[in-house]
Each structure stands twice: as structure tokens, then as C-alpha cells.
Rosetta silent file (secondary structure, phi, psi, omega in degrees, C-alpha in Angstrom):
SEQUENCE: XXXXXXXXXXXXXXXXXXXXXXXXXXXXXXXXXXXXXXXXXXXXXXXXXXXXXXXXXXXXXXXXXXXXXXXXXXXXXXXXXXXXXXXXXXXXXXXXXXXXXXXXXXXXXXXXXXXXXXXXXXXXXXXXXXXXXXXXXXXXXXXXXXXXXXXXXXXXXXXXXXXXXXXXXXXXXXXXXXXXXXXXXXXXXXXXXXXXXXXXXXXXXXXXXXXXXXXXXXXXXXXXXXXXXXXXXXXXXXXXXX
SCORE:     score description
SCORE:     0.000 S_00000001
   1 L     0.000  -32.067 -177.416    5.092   44.612    6.071 S_00000001
   2 L   -80.785  -26.194 -173.132    8.345   44.441    8.083 S_00000001
   3 L   -88.775  -10.509 -179.656    7.211   41.423   10.154 S_00000001
   4 H   -58.194  -47.541  175.107    6.278   39.297    7.029 S_00000001
   5 H   -55.572  -41.200  177.336    9.861   37.828    6.431 S_00000001
   6 H   -61.266  -48.419 -178.671    9.963   36.874   10.127 S_00000001
   7 H   -63.118  -38.360  178.483    6.559   35.125    9.979 S_00000001
   8 H   -68.056  -39.554 -176.105    7.607   33.252    6.846 S_00000001
   9 H   -69.345  -41.459 -175.887   10.845   32.158    8.514 S_00000001
  10 H   -72.497  -27.561  178.378    9.063   30.983   11.698 S_00000001
  11 H   -68.660  -42.536 -176.004    6.455   29.121    9.480 S_00000001
  12 H   -68.966  -37.852  173.625    9.387   27.431    7.674 S_00000001
  13 H   -54.787  -45.610 -178.456   11.070   26.518   11.019 S_00000001
  14 H   -70.679  -43.053 -179.007    7.895   24.922   12.198 S_00000001
  15 H   -68.179  -40.957 -175.500    7.150   23.067    8.941 S_00000001
  16 H   -61.486  -24.889 -177.604   10.727   21.836    8.472 S_00000001
  17 L   -99.097    8.501 -172.517   10.557   20.049   11.826 S_00000001
  18 L  -130.785  151.676  173.233    7.098   18.572   11.212 S_00000001
  19 L   -61.805  -15.995 -177.506    5.637   15.909    8.903 S_00000001
  20 H   -68.635  -12.594  177.174    3.245   18.582    7.720 S_00000001
  21 H   -54.242  -50.790 -169.870    6.144   19.942    5.589 S_00000001
  22 H   -74.688  -28.873  170.058    5.474   17.219    2.957 S_00000001
  23 H   -60.404  -40.537  176.910    1.727   17.729    3.192 S_00000001
  24 H   -66.453  -40.368  174.806    2.439   21.421    2.406 S_00000001
  25 H   -60.844  -48.372 -172.694    4.792   20.513   -0.427 S_00000001
  26 H   -60.799  -45.130 -178.769    2.224   18.203   -1.971 S_00000001
  27 H   -64.436  -51.683  179.596   -0.590   20.796   -1.797 S_00000001
  28 H   -52.513  -47.920 -175.267    1.741   23.573   -2.988 S_00000001
  29 H   -68.844  -32.672  173.585    2.862   21.477   -5.944 S_00000001
  30 H   -67.689  -42.502 -177.604   -0.698   20.644   -6.941 S_00000001
  31 H   -67.072  -41.939  175.696   -1.864   24.305   -6.665 S_00000001
  32 H   -57.462  -48.944  178.144    1.171   25.309   -8.783 S_00000001
  33 H   -61.746  -36.426 -176.479    0.385   22.627  -11.357 S_00000001
  34 H   -71.166  -33.859 -174.813   -3.276   23.505  -11.483 S_00000001
  35 H   -73.661  -40.772  177.428   -2.389   27.262  -12.071 S_00000001
  36 H   -56.464  -48.404  176.127   -0.016   26.164  -14.793 S_00000001
  37 H   -62.057  -34.417  179.104   -2.725   24.144  -16.453 S_00000001
  38 H   -71.250  -35.664  177.048   -5.155   26.884  -16.128 S_00000001
  39 H   -68.313  -21.415  173.663   -2.908   29.356  -17.871 S_00000001
  40 L   -95.459   12.814 -176.462   -2.866   26.914  -20.903 S_00000001
  41 L    68.164   32.272  174.188   -6.634   26.550  -20.888 S_00000001
  42 L    57.121   48.611  174.787   -6.276   23.142  -19.249 S_00000001
  43 L   -63.799  141.091 -175.647   -4.472   21.646  -22.259 S_00000001
  44 L   -52.376  -36.648  179.505   -4.453   17.813  -22.018 S_00000001
  45 L   -74.236  -17.101 -178.251   -0.732   17.549  -21.793 S_00000001
  46 L   -96.327   59.491  175.952   -0.611   20.063  -18.887 S_00000001
  47 L   -70.969  126.922 -177.645   -2.438   17.607  -16.550 S_00000001
  48 H   -61.080  -37.059  177.644   -2.223   18.894  -12.991 S_00000001
  49 H   -61.595  -44.514  179.818   -1.846   15.457  -11.478 S_00000001
  50 H   -64.190  -45.927 -179.086    1.112   14.684  -13.740 S_00000001
  51 H   -57.933  -50.361 -173.194    2.709   18.122  -13.207 S_00000001
  52 H   -64.597  -32.709  178.834    2.319   17.758   -9.422 S_00000001
  53 H   -68.981  -42.666 -178.528    3.911   14.293   -9.438 S_00000001
  54 H   -62.258  -40.418  179.429    6.886   15.627  -11.446 S_00000001
  55 H   -66.642  -42.318 -172.620    7.360   18.559   -9.010 S_00000001
  56 H   -72.962  -42.781  178.323    7.091   16.430   -5.850 S_00000001
  57 H   -55.096  -45.510 -177.603    9.426   13.694   -7.337 S_00000001
  58 H   -57.744  -44.126 -174.899   11.976   16.414   -8.299 S_00000001
  59 H   -71.381  -40.708 -178.119   11.945   17.929   -4.671 S_00000001
  60 H   -64.428  -33.170  179.423   12.254   14.472   -3.116 S_00000001
  61 H   -67.519  -52.457 -178.189   15.178   13.733   -5.398 S_00000001
  62 H   -60.377  -39.624 -178.053   16.967   17.020   -4.755 S_00000001
  63 L   -90.001   -0.623 -179.037   16.448   16.796   -0.919 S_00000001
  64 L    48.707   46.717 -175.775   17.300   13.022   -0.852 S_00000001
  65 L   -96.103  128.380  177.012   14.173   12.505    1.197 S_00000001
  66 L   -65.348  150.314  177.958   13.098    8.872    1.697 S_00000001
  67 H   -56.316  -34.229  175.764    9.596    7.843    0.635 S_00000001
  68 H   -63.410  -34.098 -179.404    8.684    6.877    4.218 S_00000001
  69 H   -72.176  -45.580  177.220    9.515   10.342    5.454 S_00000001
  70 H   -61.215  -40.103 -178.396    7.429   11.940    2.722 S_00000001
  71 H   -67.853  -30.628 -179.766    4.462    9.617    3.293 S_00000001
  72 H   -54.830  -30.152  173.406    4.437   10.341    7.013 S_00000001
  73 H   -93.903  -34.839 -179.755    3.244   13.778    6.070 S_00000001
  74 H   -79.756   -4.446 -178.646    1.390   13.178    2.898 S_00000001
  75 H   -67.195  -11.129  178.140   -0.759   10.316    4.291 S_00000001
  76 H   -76.404  -19.681  176.676   -3.509   12.903    5.239 S_00000001
  77 H   -77.255  -42.875  176.130   -4.079   13.220    1.503 S_00000001
  78 H   -54.874  -46.806  179.424   -4.258    9.364    1.239 S_00000001
  79 H   -59.240  -35.213  179.962   -6.854    9.504    3.913 S_00000001
  80 H   -80.280   -0.786  179.032   -8.944   12.018    2.128 S_00000001
  81 H   -62.979  -43.493 -177.037   -9.157    9.946   -1.001 S_00000001
  82 H   -62.890  -47.494  173.079  -12.102    8.008    0.434 S_00000001
  83 H   -59.031  -40.976  176.612  -14.235   11.056    1.336 S_00000001
  84 H   -57.367  -45.909  174.906  -13.384   12.652   -1.934 S_00000001
  85 H   -52.984  -45.192 -178.669  -14.616    9.631   -3.714 S_00000001
  86 H   -66.311  -38.201 -174.748  -17.883    9.696   -1.873 S_00000001
  87 H   -63.268  -24.643  177.273  -18.263   13.413   -2.584 S_00000001
  88 L   -59.988  -12.956 -177.858  -18.550   12.615   -6.325 S_00000001
  89 H   -72.857  -21.802 -173.086  -22.068   11.440   -5.532 S_00000001
  90 H   -66.397  -53.122  176.954  -23.207   15.181   -5.186 S_00000001
  91 H   -68.093  -22.627  177.484  -22.939   16.039   -8.916 S_00000001
  92 H   -73.780  -38.951  177.982  -24.260   12.641   -9.807 S_00000001
  93 H   -65.210  -33.730  177.432  -27.304   13.295   -7.673 S_00000001
  94 H   -68.846  -28.864  178.650  -27.740   16.717   -9.427 S_00000001
  95 L  -117.735   42.135  178.737  -27.891   15.026  -12.776 S_00000001
  96 H   -65.354  -29.120 -178.544  -29.877   12.123  -11.659 S_00000001
  97 H   -63.677  -49.609  177.865  -32.528   12.819  -14.323 S_00000001
  98 H   -55.647  -51.305  179.552  -29.961   12.370  -17.134 S_00000001
  99 H   -59.619  -39.999  176.218  -28.587    9.271  -15.547 S_00000001
 100 H   -61.059  -38.352 -176.834  -32.179    7.699  -15.176 S_00000001
 101 H   -75.577  -14.817 -176.881  -32.889    8.382  -18.781 S_00000001
 102 L  -122.607   26.125 -177.788  -29.714    6.640  -19.994 S_00000001
 103 H   -59.085  -48.159 -176.399  -29.708    3.753  -17.514 S_00000001
 104 H   -63.904  -51.327  172.863  -29.784    0.914  -19.940 S_00000001
 105 H   -59.746  -28.711  175.531  -26.977    2.202  -22.146 S_00000001
 106 H   -66.215  -50.604 -175.057  -25.011    2.934  -19.062 S_00000001
 107 H   -62.432  -44.663  179.484  -25.260   -0.577  -17.679 S_00000001
 108 H   -62.448  -38.095  178.560  -24.379   -2.121  -21.097 S_00000001
 109 H   -70.240  -33.421 -176.731  -21.320    0.247  -21.457 S_00000001
 110 H   -67.019  -43.355  178.979  -20.317   -0.543  -17.923 S_00000001
 111 H   -74.220  -41.770  176.991  -20.160   -4.305  -18.351 S_00000001
 112 H   -62.736  -49.136 -175.428  -18.627   -4.235  -21.808 S_00000001
 113 H   -63.106  -46.943 -178.656  -16.085   -1.632  -20.834 S_00000001
 114 H   -56.188  -50.602 -178.660  -15.161   -3.306  -17.516 S_00000001
 115 H   -66.711  -37.676  178.888  -14.642   -6.743  -19.167 S_00000001
 116 H   -60.979  -49.118 -174.717  -12.806   -5.139  -22.168 S_00000001
 117 H   -63.629  -39.008 -178.961  -10.455   -3.356  -19.810 S_00000001
 118 H   -78.775  -46.219 -179.771   -9.409   -6.438  -17.796 S_00000001
 119 H   -63.468  -47.574 -177.640   -9.232   -8.920  -20.861 S_00000001
 120 H   -64.371  -33.449 -178.669   -7.268   -6.537  -23.101 S_00000001
 121 H   -73.301  -45.609 -178.060   -4.854   -5.736  -20.269 S_00000001
 122 H   -68.274  -41.426 -175.487   -4.197   -9.382  -19.290 S_00000001
 123 H   -64.471  -46.087 -177.355   -4.081  -10.603  -22.911 S_00000001
 124 H   -59.322  -45.020 -179.487   -1.460   -7.976  -23.879 S_00000001
 125 H   -60.347  -40.936 -179.663    0.580   -8.740  -20.739 S_00000001
 126 H   -70.877  -33.119  179.305    0.530  -12.453  -21.592 S_00000001
 127 H   -72.316  -27.097  172.315    1.509  -11.779  -25.242 S_00000001
 128 L   -86.893   12.586  178.670    4.514   -9.815  -23.937 S_00000001
 129 L    50.605   48.323  176.663    5.389  -12.736  -21.611 S_00000001
 130 L   -74.315  151.143  176.299    5.250  -10.533  -18.538 S_00000001
 131 L   -58.459  151.670 -177.492    5.829  -12.379  -15.145 S_00000001
 132 H   -58.504  -47.228  178.886    2.578  -13.602  -13.475 S_00000001
 133 H   -53.771  -36.095  174.052    2.946  -11.161  -10.569 S_00000001
 134 H   -65.285  -40.719 -177.101    2.989   -8.208  -13.049 S_00000001
 135 H   -67.283  -33.534 -178.834   -0.033   -9.545  -14.870 S_00000001
 136 H   -72.983  -37.946  177.715   -2.031   -9.910  -11.570 S_00000001
 137 H   -65.971  -35.182 -177.663   -0.997   -6.325  -10.558 S_00000001
 138 H   -70.768  -32.362 -168.437   -2.042   -5.024  -13.930 S_00000001
 139 H   -52.837  -44.077  179.911   -5.512   -6.518  -14.124 S_00000001
 140 L   -92.702   25.172 -167.304   -7.340   -3.816  -11.959 S_00000001
 141 L   -64.948  -18.013 -177.673   -5.438   -0.825  -13.303 S_00000001
 142 L   -88.774   -1.863 -175.033   -8.592    1.059  -14.539 S_00000001
 143 L   -99.484  154.321  176.771  -10.205    1.095  -11.072 S_00000001
 144 L   -61.807  144.094 -156.401   -9.676    3.791   -8.523 S_00000001
 145 H   -53.595  -39.918 -177.119   -6.620    3.318   -6.299 S_00000001
 146 H   -61.896  -49.610  178.043   -8.359    2.418   -3.018 S_00000001
 147 H   -67.307  -44.936 -177.860  -10.451   -0.371   -4.716 S_00000001
 148 H   -58.233  -39.868  177.284   -7.717   -1.538   -7.072 S_00000001
 149 H   -60.511  -36.011 -179.716   -5.351   -2.088   -4.192 S_00000001
 150 H   -72.038  -40.065  173.759   -7.958   -4.214   -2.469 S_00000001
 151 H   -61.974  -39.484  176.532   -8.646   -6.257   -5.656 S_00000001
 152 H   -63.079  -36.783  179.926   -4.892   -6.685   -6.086 S_00000001
 153 H   -66.891  -37.493  179.163   -4.382   -7.928   -2.562 S_00000001
 154 H   -65.640  -29.236 -176.881   -7.237  -10.460   -3.191 S_00000001
 155 L   -88.575   -2.537 -179.679   -5.592  -11.745   -6.310 S_00000001
 156 L    86.271   15.363 -179.715   -2.225  -12.250   -4.482 S_00000001
 157 L   -96.951 -176.774  178.023   -0.536   -9.425   -6.222 S_00000001
 158 L   -83.463  110.259 -174.232    1.523   -6.455   -4.906 S_00000001
 159 H   -60.764  -38.434  173.908   -0.930   -3.648   -3.978 S_00000001
 160 H   -59.702  -33.908  178.495    1.835   -0.923   -4.279 S_00000001
 161 H   -69.221  -41.796 -177.728    2.747   -2.026   -7.708 S_00000001
 162 H   -67.638  -28.601  170.260   -0.890   -1.912   -8.719 S_00000001
 163 H   -61.121  -39.943  178.783   -1.115    1.750   -7.282 S_00000001
 164 H   -62.163  -46.507 -178.776    1.675    2.697   -9.734 S_00000001
 165 H   -60.989  -42.474 -179.524   -0.193    1.145  -12.679 S_00000001
 166 H   -55.729  -53.939 -177.788   -3.449    2.876  -11.479 S_00000001
 167 H   -63.391  -38.671 -178.535   -1.812    6.291  -11.488 S_00000001
 168 H   -68.915  -39.692  174.192   -0.115    5.788  -14.767 S_00000001
 169 H   -57.834  -44.811 -178.743   -3.437    4.721  -16.301 S_00000001
 170 H   -65.716  -40.458  179.375   -5.204    7.696  -14.935 S_00000001
 171 H   -74.057  -39.709  173.279   -2.743   10.128  -16.161 S_00000001
 172 H   -65.158  -38.358 -176.166   -2.460    8.641  -19.697 S_00000001
 173 H   -65.945  -48.825  178.230   -6.204    8.370  -19.824 S_00000001
 174 H   -59.783  -34.295 -179.339   -6.760   11.986  -18.790 S_00000001
 175 H   -74.017  -36.835 -172.703   -4.247   13.218  -21.373 S_00000001
 176 H   -87.689  -24.946 -160.878   -5.746   11.139  -24.291 S_00000001
 177 H   -66.090  -40.147 -178.351   -9.458   11.268  -23.607 S_00000001
 178 H   -68.952  -52.719  175.457  -10.190   14.732  -25.025 S_00000001
 179 H   -63.044  -26.248  175.308   -8.212   14.530  -28.258 S_00000001
 180 H   -67.216  -49.850  178.629   -9.393   10.875  -28.808 S_00000001
 181 H   -64.896  -31.822  177.370  -13.051   11.822  -28.397 S_00000001
 182 H   -73.857  -33.898  175.813  -12.641   14.776  -30.684 S_00000001
 183 H   -67.784  -37.517  178.992  -10.978   12.595  -33.289 S_00000001
 184 L   -77.945   -7.590 -177.301  -13.842   10.073  -32.961 S_00000001
 185 L    58.332   42.563  176.292  -16.339   12.934  -33.259 S_00000001
 186 L   -93.748  100.529 -178.866  -18.085   11.910  -29.999 S_00000001
 187 L  -100.651    1.408  178.024  -19.842   14.949  -28.913 S_00000001
 188 L   -77.532  111.515 -175.942  -22.142   13.594  -26.212 S_00000001
 189 H   -70.308  -21.377  173.408  -20.698   14.703  -22.930 S_00000001
 190 H   -67.276  -44.884  177.220  -22.354   11.936  -21.054 S_00000001
 191 H   -62.539  -50.866  179.170  -20.635    9.332  -23.277 S_00000001
 192 H   -58.200  -43.376 -179.133  -17.391   11.127  -23.141 S_00000001
 193 H   -66.199  -44.430  176.703  -17.442   11.383  -19.369 S_00000001
 194 H   -57.610  -39.897  178.861  -18.446    7.813  -18.860 S_00000001
 195 H   -65.209  -44.877 -175.191  -15.531    6.449  -21.035 S_00000001
 196 H   -60.106  -46.003  178.163  -13.152    8.725  -19.098 S_00000001
 197 H   -67.671  -35.163 -175.906  -14.242    7.480  -15.755 S_00000001
 198 H   -72.166  -35.384 -174.577  -14.449    3.788  -16.781 S_00000001
 199 H   -90.817  -29.685 -170.993  -10.966    3.749  -18.362 S_00000001
 200 H  -131.982   23.987  175.370   -9.077    6.208  -16.117 S_00000001
 201 H    37.119 -137.651 -168.641  -10.991    6.342  -12.722 S_00000001
 202 H   -60.939  -37.200 -178.095  -10.516    9.439  -10.534 S_00000001
 203 H   -73.036  -35.774  173.342   -7.903   11.326  -12.579 S_00000001
 204 H   -59.009  -46.306  177.669  -10.082   10.827  -15.684 S_00000001
 205 H   -56.110  -48.995  173.059  -13.026   12.057  -13.691 S_00000001
 206 H   -56.882  -41.855  168.106  -11.171   15.131  -12.685 S_00000001
 207 H   -52.979  -46.944 -176.323  -10.360   15.822  -16.293 S_00000001
 208 H   -62.254  -41.707  177.933  -13.995   15.365  -17.272 S_00000001
 209 H   -59.541  -31.122 -178.830  -15.151   17.956  -14.686 S_00000001
 210 H   -67.492  -28.451 -175.268  -12.664   20.437  -16.225 S_00000001
 211 H   -88.349  -42.550 -171.989  -14.446   19.908  -19.597 S_00000001
 212 L  -165.808  139.372 -179.076  -18.234   19.687  -18.626 S_00000001
 213 H   -65.424  -41.463  176.205  -20.220   19.123  -15.410 S_00000001
 214 H   -53.049  -54.929  177.315  -22.396   16.420  -17.154 S_00000001
 215 H   -51.102  -45.695 -179.389  -19.221   14.664  -18.265 S_00000001
 216 H   -69.511  -26.503  177.171  -17.871   14.711  -14.760 S_00000001
 217 H   -73.623  -37.705  178.881  -21.002   13.311  -13.258 S_00000001
 218 H   -72.752  -31.756 -178.565  -21.014   10.368  -15.641 S_00000001
 219 H   -65.098  -43.936  177.981  -17.288    9.846  -15.203 S_00000001
 220 H   -62.847  -39.928  175.254  -17.876    9.547  -11.413 S_00000001
 221 H   -59.779  -42.432  177.893  -20.713    7.188  -11.931 S_00000001
 222 H   -69.538  -38.370  175.373  -18.515    4.908  -14.174 S_00000001
 223 H   -59.952  -45.100  177.418  -15.653    5.090  -11.755 S_00000001
 224 H   -62.497  -56.961 -172.950  -17.831    3.912   -8.778 S_00000001
 225 H   -71.417  -25.549  171.136  -19.525    1.144  -10.681 S_00000001
 226 H   -66.967  -31.880  177.301  -16.384   -0.041  -12.453 S_00000001
 227 H   -60.478  -47.177 -176.207  -14.748   -0.682   -9.072 S_00000001
 228 H   -64.761  -45.134 -178.643  -17.639   -3.072   -8.239 S_00000001
 229 H   -66.070  -44.148  176.798  -17.832   -4.846  -11.612 S_00000001
 230 H   -63.191  -38.395  175.461  -14.121   -5.293  -11.825 S_00000001
 231 H   -53.744  -27.820  178.543  -13.786   -6.749   -8.438 S_00000001
 232 H   -90.233  -45.456 -178.479  -16.081   -9.588   -9.739 S_00000001
 233 H   -67.620  -46.273 -170.346  -14.760   -9.851  -13.411 S_00000001
 234 H   -53.796  -49.908  177.194  -11.031   -9.677  -12.758 S_00000001
 235 H   -62.111  -36.248  179.893  -10.719  -13.075  -10.775 S_00000001
 236 H   -63.312  -47.348 -174.391  -13.018  -14.799  -13.376 S_00000001
 237 H   -66.290  -44.109 -178.178  -10.925  -13.405  -16.350 S_00000001
 238 H   -68.776  -44.947  177.000   -7.551  -14.297  -14.650 S_00000001
 239 H   -61.660  -24.686 -175.776   -8.810  -17.861  -13.797 S_00000001
 240 H   -89.850  -35.972 -174.221   -9.782  -18.284  -17.465 S_00000001
 241 H   -92.265  -25.891 -176.240   -6.623  -16.788  -19.128 S_00000001
 242 L   -94.759    0.000    0.000   -3.883  -17.949  -16.716 S_00000001
């Protein structure tokens, strides 16, 4: 009991001189955000990703920490995005029978949803007279960050700007999906999850898993397949509309 403060102080001294400090801050912010969301019964407005972003940005502002310093420690989370995305195949495999039974509607929804996502985004951006670099960066906003940044680079856009749009899309989608589906009286969890993953990628998928396991599996399926289809559709749509 007496040694605890000394141990905490030694831990702080070690972390403050190490890039691991910002990894610890990021994980701590997410755990705190998740706990707050849990206390509210995972209310859509208490999205853990959104809360964690607010906490980390506030800490960076208060400590006047440059982004490069922060990313030197938090890059380990960036590295883990790839394996985490692949791990979504586990619940998908567990629900393979449901996926197989709904294969045709899934493929139809995939192509219609991916095309609608890119066309509507580019069309609205053009109606608002946004500069072409912004239009290009917005086009793959519904795809998970790792794939979206690759598509953006291929289109000649700024991948970091695309990453910002991707995160904003995911957070907004995760907040809106449950009340929107309830308002539309869509009760099928496979359909709800597929829509969430298609429109708001990994963050929407995380929200779907909070609601129902089948919804999460279909959200992961939509997220993975949408990356592939959008990589093909986005250059064609941009070549047609620009």
C-alpha cells in the first residue's frame, strides 16, 4: 500500500520520457470513453470513438503537443488496424450460414450502396462548388481508412485529408444508424448491420457489434466488400462526373 504512489511515480517518469506515453493516453482515453458509453447503455450520442477523439485532442491542446510527437507513440494503434480488420472475419465465419442464405440480396445491396455512396458524395460536392482536390478526397469517405487512403492516393488526392473525412463519416454514421433504422422500422439485424458497415466502415461496424452479433458480422462483411467495390467504382464515377 505504501509503495503504490512510488510505483505510479516511477511509471509516470518512464512513460513521460517515452513515445509510449501517447499510446497509453490513447488507450486510456478510449477505455474511459467506452466506460462512459457503457454507463449510458451505449447511447448513440455517447460514441466511444468520438469521445476518445475529444479527450485526446483536448490533452494535445492543453499540453501543446505536436501531432508528430503524438503519432510517434500512437502509431502502434495505426499498425494494429490491419490485423483488427482481418479479425472481423471470425464473426463472419461464425454466421456463414446466414450470409450464404442472403448472398444475392447482399451482393445487390453492396453494388447499389457503394455506387450511391460515391455518386451522391461527388454530386453534392460539385453542387456546392467544392475545389476538385476536396471532391477527390471525399469520394472514398465510406471505406475503411486503410483502403480509403490507398484509393485517395490513386486518385491524386491527399490521403490524410481523406482520413479525416473517413473518421467523420464513421462517427456520424455510428451515431445516426440506430435511431434512423428505428425510425424506418427496419428490424432485420442483418440489414441494419450491412447498412452500417457499408456507409460508415469500421466505426459503424463497432457500433453494430454493440447492438447485435449478427448485425456486427454483416457490418464487417459490408465494410470489407465495399472497399473492393469502391476502389473500382470511384475512378469510373469521377471520370464521368468531373
